[in-house]
N, C-alpha and C positions, 0 to 999 in steps of 0.2 A: 388093471386090478392086481394088487400085490398078493402073492401067495407065500406063506411062510413054509420053509422046509425045516422040519425038526423031528426029533424022536419024542416019545412019551417022557415027560419030566419025572424024574425021581424026586420025591418029596424030601425036603430037608427042614429041620426044625428052624423056625423063624424066631431067633432070640438075639440078644445083644452080643452073644459069643459068636465067634467065627465058626462056620460049618465047612464041610468038605467042598461045597460049591464056592464059598468065599475064598478058601485057600487055593483052589485050582484056578479061579479067575485071577487072583493076585499073582500066582506063579506064571500064568499065561502072559499077563501084562509085563512082568519082569523079563521073561524070556524074549518077548517081542522087542523090548528095548535093548536087551543085550545083543540080539541078532542085528538090529540096526547099527549099534555101535561097532560091532565087529566088522560089518560091511564098510563102514567109514574107515576103520583101522586098516582094512585091506588096501584101500586106495592110498593110504598114507604111509605104508610100511617102508622103512628106509633100506631094507636089504632082503635078500631072498629067504634067509633063515627065519627072520621075523615074519615075513609074508606067509610062509608055509605054516608057522605056528598059529597065526591069526586065522588062516584058512581052515585049519583043522578044528579050531575052537568054534568058528562060525558054523561049520557043518554040523558039529555035535549039538550046539545050542539050537540051530534051526530045526534039526530032526526032533529034539526034545520038545521044542515049541509045537511042532506039528502033532506029536503024540498027545500032548496035554490038550490041544484043541480037539482032537478026535475023541478023547475021553469026555470032555465037556459036552460035545455034540451027541455022543452016544447016550449020555445020561439025560439028555433033553434040556441041558442048561445053556445051550448055545443054539440060536436060530439063524437060519440063512434066509435071504429074500430071493424068491424066484422072480426073475425079471424077464419080460417078454423080449423077443428078438429085436423088435424095433428100437427099444431103449439101448440095447447093446450096440446096434448099428449106428445109432446117433452118437453115442460116446466114441465109438471107433472113428467115425468121420470127423468129429471134433478134434480128437487127438492127432489124426493125420493132417488136418488143416494147420494145427499148431506146429507140428514138425516141419511141414512145408514152409511155413512162415519163418521158422528159425533157420532153415537151410538157405533161404533166399536172402537173409540179412547178413 
């Protein structure tokens, strides 16, 4: 049985115009993508100075992404799924099996 974890939703006007919820969701999506791209850039940096700059920017954007997520969650505009421990254990075992397969190949 799934249980949702969320806060009470703050109502926003449902119109064709973007509202605070829409802007924050768009910002969160953008920040997630930027964080992923900086992670890739870190692995491909050609020198230490460039690496440190990418790392600094990655940390700033990932922190900002977290703050935006927390704001969305606080306002009730983002829900989490509570999963039972059996489902977590199954996923953990599946991932360990995959890792073991990769190591033996």
